[in-house]
Backbone as JSON Lines, residues from 0, in Angstrom:
{"i":0,"aa":"M","n":[0.69,-1.06,0.22],"ca":[-0.01,0.06,0.2],"c":[0.97,1.31,-0.03]}
{"i":1,"aa":"A","n":[1.44,0.95,0.58],"ca":[2.83,2.42,0.84],"c":[3.98,3.06,-1.04]}
{"i":2,"aa":"G","n":[3.99,1.51,-1.37],"ca":[4.65,1.84,-2.5],"c":[3.13,2.68,-3.66]}
{"i":3,"aa":"R","n":[2.3,2.14,-3.51],"ca":[0.73,2.21,-4.59],"c":[0.89,3.67,-3.42]}
{"i":4,"aa":"R","n":[1.01,4.76,-2.94],"ca":[0.95,5.5,-2.44],"c":[1.31,6.8,-2.62]}
{"i":5,"aa":"M","n":[3.21,5.65,-2.84],"ca":[3.76,6.51,-3.4],"c":[4.15,7.2,-4.46]}
{"i":6,"aa":"A","n":[3.26,6.32,-5.72],"ca":[3.22,6.03,-7.24],"c":[2.29,7.53,-7.58]}
{"i":7,"aa":"L","n":[1.18,7.11,-6.58],"ca":[0.41,8.81,-6.73],"c":[1.22,10.02,-6.6]}
{"i":8,"aa":"K","n":[1.53,9.86,-5.45],"ca":[2.17,11.58,-4.91],"c":[2.97,11.24,-5.81]}
{"i":9,"aa":"A","n":[4.03,11.1,-6.95],"ca":[5.74,11.49,-7.01],"c":[4.9,13.08,-7.31]}
{"i":10,"aa":"I","n":[6.3,13.3,-6.99],"ca":[7.14,15.16,-7.26],"c":[7.77,14.85,-8.36]}
{"i":11,"aa":"D","n":[8.27,16.13,-9.22],"ca":[8.94,16.09,-9.48],"c":[9.89,17.49,-9.13]}
{"i":12,"aa":"W","n":[10.75,17.13,-8.26],"ca":[11.33,17.79,-7.23],"c":[12.14,18.83,-8.33]}
{"i":13,"aa":"V","n":[13.13,18.51,-9.62],"ca":[13.49,19.42,-10.52],"c":[13.08,20.07,-10.57]}
{"i":14,"aa":"A","n":[11.46,20.52,-11.86],"ca":[10.68,21.22,-12.09],"c":[10.53,21.88,-11.21]}
{"i":15,"aa":"F","n":[10.21,21.36,-10.0],"ca":[9.66,22.56,-8.99],"c":[10.5,23.1,-8.26]}
{"i":16,"aa":"A","n":[11.7,23.0,-8.57],"ca":[13.12,24.13,-8.08],"c":[13.2,25.21,-8.64]}
{"i":17,"aa":"E","n":[13.21,24.7,-10.42],"ca":[13.41,25.24,-11.3],"c":[12.79,27.03,-10.93]}
{"i":18,"aa":"R","n":[11.19,26.67,-10.66],"ca":[10.69,27.64,-10.59],"c":[9.89,28.72,-9.45]}
{"i":19,"aa":"I","n":[10.54,28.58,-8.34],"ca":[10.93,28.57,-7.4],"c":[11.69,29.56,-7.49]}
{"i":20,"aa":"P","n":[11.76,31.1,-6.9],"ca":[12.22,32.24,-6.8],"c":[13.61,32.2,-5.7]}
{"i":21,"aa":"P","n":[14.34,32.62,-5.94],"ca":[15.99,32.97,-5.64],"c":[15.57,33.12,-4.07]}
{"i":22,"aa":"N","n":[14.72,34.11,-3.16],"ca":[14.22,34.37,-2.22],"c":[14.09,32.99,-1.21]}
{"i":23,"aa":"Q","n":[13.1,32.34,-1.92],"ca":[12.13,31.16,-1.76],"c":[13.23,29.44,-1.48]}
{"i":24,"aa":"K","n":[14.5,29.81,-1.63],"ca":[15.31,28.68,-1.98],"c":[15.11,27.77,-0.18]}
{"i":25,"aa":"S","n":[15.42,28.64,1.12],"ca":[15.07,27.9,2.07],"c":[13.64,27.75,2.58]}
{"i":26,"aa":"M","n":[12.61,28.42,1.99],"ca":[11.15,26.93,2.17],"c":[11.26,25.8,1.18]}
{"i":27,"aa":"F","n":[11.51,26.6,0.65],"ca":[11.41,25.32,-1.01],"c":[12.7,24.45,0.45]}
{"i":28,"aa":"N","n":[13.49,24.41,0.2],"ca":[14.54,23.18,0.69],"c":[13.82,22.68,2.0]}
{"i":29,"aa":"A","n":[13.12,23.77,2.7],"ca":[12.72,23.35,4.47],"c":[11.77,22.29,4.07]}
{"i":30,"aa":"L","n":[10.54,22.18,2.7],"ca":[9.57,21.33,2.15],"c":[10.21,20.31,2.05]}
{"i":31,"aa":"K","n":[10.9,20.51,1.14],"ca":[11.51,19.04,0.32],"c":[11.82,18.2,1.84]}
{"i":32,"aa":"T","n":[12.45,18.83,2.04],"ca":[13.33,18.23,3.63],"c":[12.18,17.12,4.71]}
{"i":33,"aa":"R","n":[11.1,18.62,4.08],"ca":[9.83,17.26,5.2],"c":[9.69,16.78,4.72]}
{"i":34,"aa":"S","n":[9.48,16.41,3.44],"ca":[8.31,15.44,2.41],"c":[9.42,14.45,2.39]}
{"i":35,"aa":"D","n":[10.46,14.51,2.09],"ca":[11.32,13.37,2.26],"c":[11.04,12.52,3.56]}
{"i":36,"aa":"T","n":[11.47,13.22,4.4],"ca":[10.68,12.57,5.35],"c":[9.78,11.88,5.72]}
{"i":37,"aa":"I","n":[8.86,12.09,5.68],"ca":[7.34,11.36,5.55],"c":[7.51,10.56,4.77]}
{"i":38,"aa":"A","n":[7.98,10.36,3.39],"ca":[7.88,9.77,2.13],"c":[8.64,8.3,2.67]}
{"i":39,"aa":"A","n":[10.19,8.48,3.76],"ca":[10.29,7.69,4.02],"c":[10.19,6.6,5.12]}
{"i":40,"aa":"K","n":[9.58,8.08,6.23],"ca":[8.43,6.81,7.4],"c":[7.24,6.06,5.99]}
{"i":41,"aa":"L","n":[6.58,6.59,5.52],"ca":[5.77,6.24,4.38],"c":[5.99,4.78,4.66]}
{"i":42,"aa":"S","n":[7.36,4.57,3.54],"ca":[8.32,3.69,2.88],"c":[8.25,2.39,4.03]}
{"i":43,"aa":"S","n":[8.57,2.91,4.97],"ca":[9.04,2.09,5.95],"c":[7.78,1.31,6.7]}
{"i":44,"aa":"L","n":[6.64,1.78,6.27],"ca":[5.58,0.56,7.16],"c":[5.67,-0.5,5.71]}
{"i":45,"aa":"P","n":[4.78,-1.29,6.21],"ca":[4.61,-2.51,6.01],"c":[2.89,-2.06,4.8]}
{"i":46,"aa":"E","n":[2.75,-2.9,4.23],"ca":[1.49,-2.45,2.19],"c":[-0.21,-2.84,3.78]}
{"i":47,"aa":"A","n":[0.52,-3.83,4.65],"ca":[-1.15,-4.44,5.14],"c":[-0.7,-4.79,6.92]}
{"i":48,"aa":"P","n":[-1.36,-4.29,7.33],"ca":[-0.77,-4.14,8.74],"c":[-0.97,-5.26,9.62]}
{"i":49,"aa":"A","n":[-0.02,-6.14,10.1],"ca":[-0.05,-7.18,10.98],"c":[-1.25,-7.59,11.66]}
{"i":50,"aa":"A","n":[-1.13,-9.76,11.57],"ca":[-2.04,-10.42,11.61],"c":[-2.11,-10.06,13.2]}
{"i":51,"aa":"I","n":[-3.89,-9.72,13.33],"ca":[-4.07,-10.5,14.82],"c":[-3.86,-11.81,14.59]}
{"i":52,"aa":"D","n":[-3.16,-12.86,15.71],"ca":[-3.79,-13.56,16.77],"c":[-4.62,-14.11,17.79]}
{"i":53,"aa":"W","n":[-5.87,-14.34,16.7],"ca":[-6.58,-13.95,18.08],"c":[-7.26,-15.21,18.55]}
{"i":54,"aa":"S","n":[-6.15,-16.66,18.81],"ca":[-6.3,-17.98,19.47],"c":[-5.73,-17.31,20.05]}
{"i":55,"aa":"Y","n":[-4.51,-16.63,20.37],"ca":[-3.75,-16.67,21.77],"c":[-4.82,-15.42,22.29]}
{"i":56,"aa":"Y","n":[-5.36,-15.04,22.57],"ca":[-5.6,-13.47,22.89],"c":[-7.08,-14.64,23.68]}
{"i":57,"aa":"R","n":[-7.71,-15.53,23.05],"ca":[-8.76,-16.81,23.2],"c":[-8.21,-17.18,24.23]}
{"i":58,"aa":"S","n":[-6.68,-17.92,24.54],"ca":[-6.68,-18.88,25.29],"c":[-5.91,-17.79,26.89]}
{"i":59,"aa":"A","n":[-5.22,-16.35,26.04],"ca":[-4.96,-15.66,27.87],"c":[-5.76,-14.93,28.02]}
{"i":60,"aa":"V","n":[-6.92,-14.51,27.22],"ca":[-7.91,-13.86,28.73],"c":[-9.38,-14.1,28.59]}
{"i":61,"aa":"A","n":[-9.51,-14.25,29.92],"ca":[-10.37,-15.36,31.29],"c":[-11.31,-15.27,30.67]}
{"i":62,"aa":"K","n":[-12.3,-13.99,29.8],"ca":[-13.68,-14.09,30.51],"c":[-13.88,-14.12,28.9]}
{"i":63,"aa":"A","n":[-14.78,-15.21,28.68],"ca":[-15.4,-15.97,27.71],"c":[-16.58,-15.05,27.4]}
{"i":64,"aa":"G","n":[-15.97,-15.25,25.75],"ca":[-16.97,-14.77,24.31],"c":[-15.83,-13.25,23.93]}
{"i":65,"aa":"L","n":[-15.13,-12.75,25.11],"ca":[-14.54,-11.13,24.67],"c":[-14.18,-11.44,23.73]}
{"i":66,"aa":"V","n":[-13.19,-12.33,23.66],"ca":[-12.17,-12.17,23.09],"c":[-13.23,-12.33,20.74]}
{"i":67,"aa":"D","n":[-13.8,-13.29,20.86],"ca":[-15.47,-13.18,19.83],"c":[-15.64,-11.69,20.14]}
{"i":68,"aa":"E","n":[-16.27,-11.01,20.45],"ca":[-16.71,-10.4,20.66],"c":[-15.57,-9.02,19.98]}
{"i":69,"aa":"F","n":[-14.67,-8.71,20.29],"ca":[-13.94,-7.41,19.68],"c":[-13.69,-8.19,18.54]}
{"i":70,"aa":"E","n":[-13.31,-9.4,18.23],"ca":[-12.48,-9.86,16.98],"c":[-14.19,-9.5,15.54]}
{"i":71,"aa":"K","n":[-15.22,-9.82,16.53],"ca":[-16.46,-9.58,15.36],"c":[-16.15,-7.48,15.06]}
{"i":72,"aa":"K","n":[-16.2,-7.14,16.36],"ca":[-15.92,-5.83,16.26],"c":[-15.41,-5.77,15.1]}
{"i":73,"aa":"F","n":[-14.03,-5.7,15.2],"ca":[-12.69,-5.6,14.65],"c":[-13.05,-5.4,13.12]}
{"i":74,"aa":"K","n":[-13.59,-6.73,12.48],"ca":[-13.88,-7.17,11.12],"c":[-14.68,-6.29,10.89]}
{"i":75,"aa":"A","n":[-15.35,-5.86,11.58],"ca":[-16.23,-4.82,10.98],"c":[-16.53,-3.69,11.02]}
{"i":76,"aa":"L","n":[-14.91,-2.99,11.38],"ca":[-14.72,-1.9,11.8],"c":[-13.8,-1.6,9.82]}
{"i":77,"aa":"Q","n":[-14.94,-0.68,9.76],"ca":[-14.33,-0.26,8.36],"c":[-13.66,1.11,8.58]}
{"i":78,"aa":"I","n":[-12.08,1.65,7.75],"ca":[-11.88,3.4,8.12],"c":[-12.02,3.37,6.8]}
{"i":79,"aa":"P","n":[-12.49,4.8,6.37],"ca":[-13.36,5.51,5.08],"c":[-11.64,6.05,4.83]}
{"i":80,"aa":"E","n":[-11.5,6.11,3.21],"ca":[-10.15,6.78,3.04],"c":[-10.69,7.71,2.41]}
{"i":81,"aa":"P","n":[-9.9,9.12,2.7],"ca":[-10.84,10.4,2.08],"c":[-11.17,10.5,0.58]}
{"i":82,"aa":"I","n":[-11.79,10.7,0.19],"ca":[-11.98,10.87,-1.48],"c":[-11.4,11.73,-1.47]}
{"i":83,"aa":"D","n":[-10.62,11.64,-2.98],"ca":[-10.28,12.98,-3.66],"c":[-10.91,14.31,-4.79]}
{"i":84,"aa":"T","n":[-11.57,14.71,-4.14],"ca":[-12.17,15.81,-4.95],"c":[-11.11,16.77,-5.57]}
{"i":85,"aa":"Q","n":[-10.22,17.15,-5.09],"ca":[-9.99,18.11,-5.41],"c":[-8.75,18.32,-6.61]}
{"i":86,"aa":"T","n":[-8.56,16.7,-7.27],"ca":[-7.58,16.28,-8.38],"c":[-8.32,16.84,-10.18]}
{"i":87,"aa":"S","n":[-10.02,16.87,-9.81],"ca":[-10.48,17.28,-11.28],"c":[-10.27,18.91,-11.27]}
{"i":88,"aa":"A","n":[-10.3,19.3,-9.74],"ca":[-10.39,20.68,-10.31],"c":[-8.73,21.63,-10.6]}
{"i":89,"aa":"I","n":[-7.74,21.41,-9.62],"ca":[-6.99,20.82,-9.71],"c":[-6.05,21.01,-11.47]}
{"i":90,"aa":"N","n":[-6.67,19.56,-11.88],"ca":[-6.24,19.37,-13.36],"c":[-7.28,20.38,-14.1]}
{"i":91,"aa":"L","n":[-8.2,20.87,-13.56],"ca":[-9.2,22.17,-15.09],"c":[-8.3,23.43,-14.69]}
{"i":92,"aa":"Q","n":[-8.1,24.14,-12.96],"ca":[-7.57,24.99,-13.12],"c":[-5.66,24.43,-14.39]}
{"i":93,"aa":"S","n":[-4.67,23.49,-14.41],"ca":[-4.59,23.73,-15.06],"c":[-4.54,23.24,-16.26]}
{"i":94,"aa":"V","n":[-5.77,23.03,-16.39],"ca":[-5.93,23.4,-18.59],"c":[-6.5,24.93,-18.59]}
{"i":95,"aa":"E","n":[-6.99,25.66,-17.64],"ca":[-7.65,26.67,-17.26],"c":[-5.89,27.65,-17.58]}
{"i":96,"aa":"A","n":[-5.21,27.33,-17.15],"ca":[-3.75,28.28,-16.9],"c":[-2.98,27.64,-17.91]}
{"i":97,"aa":"D","n":[-2.93,26.84,-19.18],"ca":[-2.2,25.98,-20.32],"c":[-2.88,27.26,-21.21]}
{"i":98,"aa":"K","n":[-3.9,27.04,-21.11],"ca":[-4.83,28.3,-21.92],"c":[-4.47,29.51,-22.32]}
{"i":99,"aa":"S","n":[-4.75,29.93,-21.14],"ca":[-4.16,31.43,-20.58],"c":[-2.32,31.53,-20.84]}
{"i":100,"aa":"A","n":[-1.78,30.67,-20.48],"ca":[-0.68,30.24,-21.4],"c":[-0.14,30.99,-22.44]}
{"i":101,"aa":"T","n":[-1.24,30.03,-23.32],"ca":[-0.78,29.86,-24.85],"c":[-1.56,31.27,-25.07]}
{"i":102,"aa":"A","n":[-2.55,32.1,-24.82],"ca":[-2.83,33.12,-24.94],"c":[-1.97,34.15,-25.24]}
{"i":103,"aa":"Y","n":[-1.55,34.34,-23.81],"ca":[-0.61,35.34,-23.47],"c":[0.46,35.29,-24.29]}
{"i":104,"aa":"I","n":[1.13,33.37,-24.64],"ca":[2.06,33.61,-25.75],"c":[1.98,33.75,-26.9]}
{"i":105,"aa":"E","n":[1.17,33.68,-27.45],"ca":[0.53,34.39,-28.89],"c":[0.39,35.93,-29.01]}
{"i":106,"aa":"A","n":[-0.2,36.75,-27.72],"ca":[-0.6,37.71,-27.82],"c":[1.22,38.88,-27.67]}
{"i":107,"aa":"S","n":[2.06,37.5,-26.48],"ca":[3.35,38.51,-26.72],"c":[3.96,38.46,-28.38]}
{"i":108,"aa":"K","n":[3.69,37.66,-28.52],"ca":[4.55,37.45,-30.42],"c":[4.22,38.6,-30.86]}
{"i":109,"aa":"A","n":[2.79,38.51,-30.93],"ca":[2.08,39.77,-31.82],"c":[2.92,40.53,-31.37]}
{"i":110,"aa":"R","n":[3.02,41.3,-29.91],"ca":[3.58,42.33,-29.34],"c":[4.59,42.43,-30.02]}
{"i":111,"aa":"V","n":[5.78,41.7,-29.36],"ca":[7.46,41.5,-29.98],"c":[6.85,41.16,-31.44]}
{"i":112,"aa":"A","n":[5.95,41.19,-32.94],"ca":[6.43,41.51,-33.74],"c":[5.73,42.96,-34.84]}
{"i":113,"aa":"E","n":[4.74,43.58,-33.01],"ca":[4.79,45.12,-33.61],"c":[5.85,45.89,-33.29]}
{"i":114,"aa":"Y","n":[6.4,45.35,-31.98],"ca":[7.67,46.32,-31.44],"c":[8.91,46.42,-32.5]}
{"i":115,"aa":"Q","n":[9.12,45.08,-33.14],"ca":[9.93,44.88,-34.14],"c":[9.66,45.64,-35.23]}
{"i":116,"aa":"K","n":[8.93,45.79,-35.48],"ca":[8.25,47.09,-36.88],"c":[8.68,48.42,-36.46]}
{"i":117,"aa":"E","n":[8.85,48.41,-34.98],"ca":[8.55,50.34,-34.75],"c":[10.25,50.24,-34.4]}
{"i":118,"aa":"L","n":[10.79,49.1,-34.22],"ca":[12.14,49.13,-34.04],"c":[13.26,49.42,-35.6]}
{"i":119,"aa":"D","n":[12.66,48.9,-36.51],"ca":[13.1,48.91,-37.75],"c":[12.92,50.31,-38.16]}
{"i":120,"aa":"K","n":[11.65,50.98,-37.98],"ca":[11.45,52.12,-38.47],"c":[12.38,53.04,-37.65]}
{"i":121,"aa":"F","n":[12.64,52.66,-36.01],"ca":[13.65,53.74,-36.1],"c":[15.14,53.48,-36.3]}
{"i":122,"aa":"N","n":[15.16,52.26,-36.69],"ca":[16.82,52.0,-36.85],"c":[16.86,52.46,-38.06]}
{"i":123,"aa":"N","n":[15.91,52.7,-39.54],"ca":[16.06,52.93,-40.58],"c":[15.79,54.59,-40.53]}
{"i":124,"aa":"M","n":[15.52,55.1,-39.56],"ca":[15.02,56.51,-40.04],"c":[16.51,57.28,-40.13]}
{"i":125,"aa":"I","n":[16.06,58.55,-40.94],"ca":[17.71,59.56,-40.61],"c":[17.68,60.2,-39.13]}
{"i":126,"aa":"P","n":[19.35,60.29,-38.83],"ca":[19.42,60.46,-37.51],"c":[18.8,62.16,-36.97]}
{"i":127,"aa":"F","n":[18.63,62.49,-35.94],"ca":[17.57,63.61,-35.46],"c":[18.43,65.22,-36.02]}
{"i":128,"aa":"D","n":[19.69,64.77,-35.81],"ca":[20.36,66.53,-35.98],"c":[20.2,66.36,-37.76]}
{"i":129,"aa":"Q","n":[19.91,65.0,-38.69],"ca":[19.94,65.82,-40.32],"c":[18.61,65.63,-40.73]}
{"i":130,"aa":"M","n":[17.59,65.51,-39.63],"ca":[16.52,65.93,-39.82],"c":[15.1,67.67,-40.52]}
{"i":131,"aa":"T","n":[15.25,67.18,-41.47],"ca":[14.17,68.46,-41.26],"c":[12.86,68.42,-41.16]}
{"i":132,"aa":"I","n":[12.24,69.54,-40.85],"ca":[10.98,69.44,-40.44],"c":[10.53,68.75,-41.08]}
{"i":133,"aa":"E","n":[9.99,68.48,-42.32],"ca":[9.81,67.8,-43.5],"c":[9.92,66.37,-42.5]}
{"i":134,"aa":"D","n":[10.84,66.19,-42.5],"ca":[11.32,64.98,-42.22],"c":[11.0,64.16,-41.16]}
{"i":135,"aa":"L","n":[10.78,64.81,-39.97],"ca":[9.86,65.04,-38.97],"c":[8.93,64.72,-38.89]}
{"i":136,"aa":"N","n":[8.45,65.43,-39.15],"ca":[6.86,65.21,-39.56],"c":[6.64,64.16,-40.68]}
{"i":137,"aa":"D","n":[7.12,63.53,-41.54],"ca":[7.01,62.26,-41.69],"c":[7.13,61.32,-41.19]}
{"i":138,"aa":"T","n":[8.68,61.17,-40.4],"ca":[8.93,59.84,-39.63],"c":[7.36,60.19,-38.77]}
{"i":139,"aa":"F","n":[7.1,61.02,-37.98],"ca":[6.3,60.6,-36.72],"c":[5.21,61.74,-36.93]}
{"i":140,"aa":"P","n":[4.14,61.4,-38.16],"ca":[2.99,62.16,-37.97],"c":[2.42,63.14,-37.32]}
{"i":141,"aa":"E","n":[2.42,62.5,-35.55],"ca":[1.89,62.77,-34.87],"c":[2.61,64.55,-33.71]}
{"i":142,"aa":"T","n":[3.59,64.91,-34.83],"ca":[4.28,66.05,-34.37],"c":[3.53,67.24,-35.8]}
{"i":143,"aa":"K","n":[3.15,67.03,-36.9],"ca":[2.73,68.09,-37.83],"c":[1.58,69.26,-37.07]}
{"i":144,"aa":"L","n":[2.29,70.31,-37.3],"ca":[1.01,71.17,-36.96],"c":[-0.45,70.95,-37.56]}
{"i":145,"aa":"D","n":[-1.43,71.7,-36.69],"ca":[-2.71,71.04,-37.79],"c":[-3.83,72.66,-37.48]}
{"i":146,"aa":"K","n":[-3.27,72.74,-38.9],"ca":[-3.45,74.47,-39.35],"c":[-5.06,74.34,-39.13]}
{"i":147,"aa":"V","n":[-5.68,73.74,-39.32],"ca":[-7.37,74.26,-38.57],"c":[-7.36,74.66,-37.79]}
{"i":148,"aa":"K","n":[-6.89,73.36,-36.68],"ca":[-7.24,73.56,-35.76],"c":[-6.56,74.99,-34.25]}
{"i":149,"aa":"Y","n":[-5.35,75.02,-35.36],"ca":[-4.18,75.95,-34.4],"c":[-3.91,76.86,-35.98]}
{"i":150,"aa":"P","n":[-5.38,77.48,-36.36],"ca":[-3.79,78.37,-37.33],"c":[-2.75,79.08,-37.19]}
{"i":151,"aa":"Y","n":[-3.02,80.05,-35.76],"ca":[-1.81,81.19,-35.34],"c":[-0.76,80.94,-34.92]}
{"i":152,"aa":"W","n":[-0.6,79.06,-34.81],"ca":[0.36,78.65,-33.9],"c":[1.86,78.9,-34.22]}
{"i":153,"aa":"P","n":[2.68,79.62,-33.65],"ca":[2.82,79.53,-32.34],"c":[2.12,80.6,-31.95]}
{"i":154,"aa":"H","n":[1.95,82.04,-32.34],"ca":[1.34,83.49,-32.05],"c":[-0.39,82.76,-31.4]}
{"i":155,"aa":"K","n":[-0.8,83.72,-30.12],"ca":[-2.06,83.64,-30.19],"c":[-2.75,84.75,-31.53]}
{"i":156,"aa":"P","n":[-4.17,84.81,-31.75],"ca":[-4.46,86.0,-32.72],"c":[-5.1,87.34,-31.36]}
{"i":157,"aa":"I","n":[-4.85,87.84,-32.79],"ca":[-5.07,89.15,-32.11],"c":[-6.35,89.67,-31.07]}
{"i":158,"aa":"A","n":[-7.08,88.49,-31.18],"ca":[-8.24,89.03,-30.65],"c":[-8.31,88.41,-29.57]}
{"i":159,"aa":"D","n":[-6.94,87.84,-29.29],"ca":[-7.16,87.3,-28.08],"c":[-6.18,87.8,-26.68]}
{"i":160,"aa":"L","n":[-5.51,89.12,-27.32],"ca":[-4.91,89.49,-26.3],"c":[-5.46,90.09,-25.48]}
């Protein structure tokens, strides 16, 4: 039983360690040490509990029927094992996280392509010290003056003085 339990809960410590920030390495090491200690204790336990020798107790106990009653109650005893209700929720979260990560990666690739085009524009433009006003307005259209909205720029109209 201990071997089966260990197989179900195997942890990839190397992959886990790669995701740990440097400031949490001591907490990670403490967790791994504690987990290894518990796993060693669990693996040292036998698969099944030792069988009870009821015939020995029948000969050793003076009151008749007491051992039979204990044996009947012991065999009727059912210790429930906890039901795993969280694995499906964790797997669902993992699938959602994978979808979210994939979407983020695709969006990041699109942003990188956009930024690469902008970087190419900056690398291929005329140096600022050699630019004319027309070159500046062609390269950066947002710097072009709007003569309709501001006809007297940089001066104010006489009526506003």
